[in-house]
C-alpha positions, -999 to +999 in steps of 0.1 A: -320-404+245-292-406+276-301-446+277-290-450+243-262-425+242-249-453+277-259-488+258-237-469+231-211-463+252-216-495+268-214-513+233-177-492+225-156-502+256-171-535+248-154-530+214-122-515+227-119-545+255-121-571+231-102-549+202-071-547+233-080-586+237-069-597+205-043-574+205-027-588+237-030-624+222-016-616+183+016-600+204+019-636+223+013-650+196+045-635+173+065-635+210+065-670+208+069-674+173+101-659+171+112-684+205+098-714+186+122-699+150+151-689+172+152-724+189+151-744+153+176-718+140+197-729+167+187-765+166+194-760+125+230-748+129+239-780+157+230-802+133+247-789+112+279-784+133+271-823+140+274-825+107+301-814+095+322-821+126+319-857+114+346-876+098+349-895+067+343-933+070+380-951+056+371-957+024+347-936+010+349-893-007+336-865+008+305-857-008+320-819-002+353-826-028+332-844-057+308-817-053+343-791-057+357-809-084+327-817-105+312-778-098+355-769-116+354-790-142+317-778-155+326-741-157+361-757-174+334-771-199+314-736-205+346-721-204+356-740-242+388-753-218 
C-alpha cells in the first residue's frame, strides 16, 4: 500500500514538473511574441514616417490630395449638391 502511494506521489510530482515546464515555455513564447509585436509596430511607424516625409516629385500630384478631393466630391454627390 505504501509503495502504491509512493508511486502515485511520484507520478503526481512528475505531472506537476511537466506542467510547470510547459507554463514556463508558454510564458517565454508570449514574451517573445510581445517583443516581436512591439518591434513590428515600431518598424511600421518608422516606415510610415519615412513614407510621409518623402516629397512629391515635380510633375506629380499628391495622392492624399487626390483622395481628399475625390472624397469631398462623393460627399457632395450623396448630399445632392
